[in-house]
C-alpha positions in Angstrom: 0.0 0.0 0.0 1.3 3.4 -0.9 1.4 6.1 1.8 2.0 9.9 1.9 2.6 12.3 4.8 0.6 15.2 5.9 3.5 17.5 5.0 3.6 16.2 1.4 -0.2 16.5 1.0 -0.3 20.0 2.5 2.5 21.1 0.1 0.5 19.8 -2.8 -2.7 21.5 -1.7 -0.8 24.8 -1.0 0.6 24.6 -4.5 -2.9 24.5 -5.9 -2.7 20.9 -7.1 -6.1 19.2 -7.5 -6.0 15.9 -5.6 -8.7 13.3 -5.1 -9.3 13.3 -1.3 -11.4 10.7 0.3 -12.5 11.1 4.0 -13.5 7.7 5.5 -14.4 9.0 9.0 -17.8 9.1 10.5 -20.1 12.1 10.1 -19.4 13.6 13.5 -15.7 13.4 13.0 -15.9 15.2 9.7 -18.1 17.9 11.2 -15.5 18.6 13.8 -12.6 19.1 11.3 -11.8 18.1 7.8 -9.5 19.1 4.9 -12.1 18.6 2.2 -12.7 16.0 -0.3 -15.4 13.4 -0.8 -16.9 11.8 2.3 -17.7 8.1 2.3 -17.5 6.5 5.8 -15.5 3.2 6.0 -18.6 1.1 6.4 -19.8 2.2 3.0 -16.4 1.6 1.5 -16.6 -2.0 2.9 -20.0 -2.4 1.4 -18.6 -1.2 -1.9 -20.8 1.8 -2.1 -18.4 3.7 -4.3 -20.6 5.4 -7.0 -19.4 8.8 -5.9 -15.8 8.0 -6.8 -16.1 5.5 -9.6 -14.4 7.9 -12.0 -11.3 7.9 -9.8 -10.5 4.3 -10.5 -7.4 5.1 -12.7 -6.3 8.1 -10.6 -4.5 8.7 -7.4 -7.0 8.7 -4.4 -5.6 10.0 -1.1 -7.6 8.4 1.7 -7.7 9.9 5.2 -9.3 9.3 8.6 -8.5 10.2 12.2 -5.3 8.3 12.7 -4.5 6.5 9.4 -5.8 3.1 10.5 -9.3 3.1 8.9 -7.9 4.9 5.8 -5.3 2.0 5.5 -8.2 -0.5 5.5 -10.1 1.6 3.0 -7.1 1.8 0.7 -7.0 -2.0 0.7 -10.7 -2.3 0.0 -10.3 0.2 -2.9 -7.5 -1.9 -4.3 -9.7 -4.9 -4.2 -12.4 -2.9 -6.0 -10.1 -2.2 -8.8 -8.8 1.2 -7.9 -5.3 1.6 -9.3 -3.7 4.1 -7.0 -5.1 4.5 -3.4 -2.7 6.3 -1.1 -3.1 6.2 2.7 -2.5 9.5 4.6 -0.1 8.4 7.4 -1.2 9.7 10.8 -4.5 11.1 9.4 -6.1 14.2 10.9 -4.4 13.7 14.2 -1.0 14.2 12.5 -2.4 17.1 10.4 -3.7 18.9 13.5 -0.5 18.3 15.4 1.6 19.7 12.6 -0.7 22.5 11.2 -3.5 23.1 13.8 -7.1 23.4 12.8 
């Protein structure tokens, strides 16, 4: 599984790069703090409810959650569903907030 760091992702976003972000946290976590992207909780990923991101199959998809654990699982599910380039955000939003704040 490929991974990226919060520093690398923030640099890309700050440079105006368009990236496919996928937030796999629960609704209440996303309401508290998020960095954007499409929101599909992990349970829906596991149930293969992927219609919202079907057109990302051949593109890089950066997956994030609170700590990087659920997004790691989601990345594996996406690979099994035929996605070519899922990338797990190491440390998730905890690392982001620690490094950059809210």
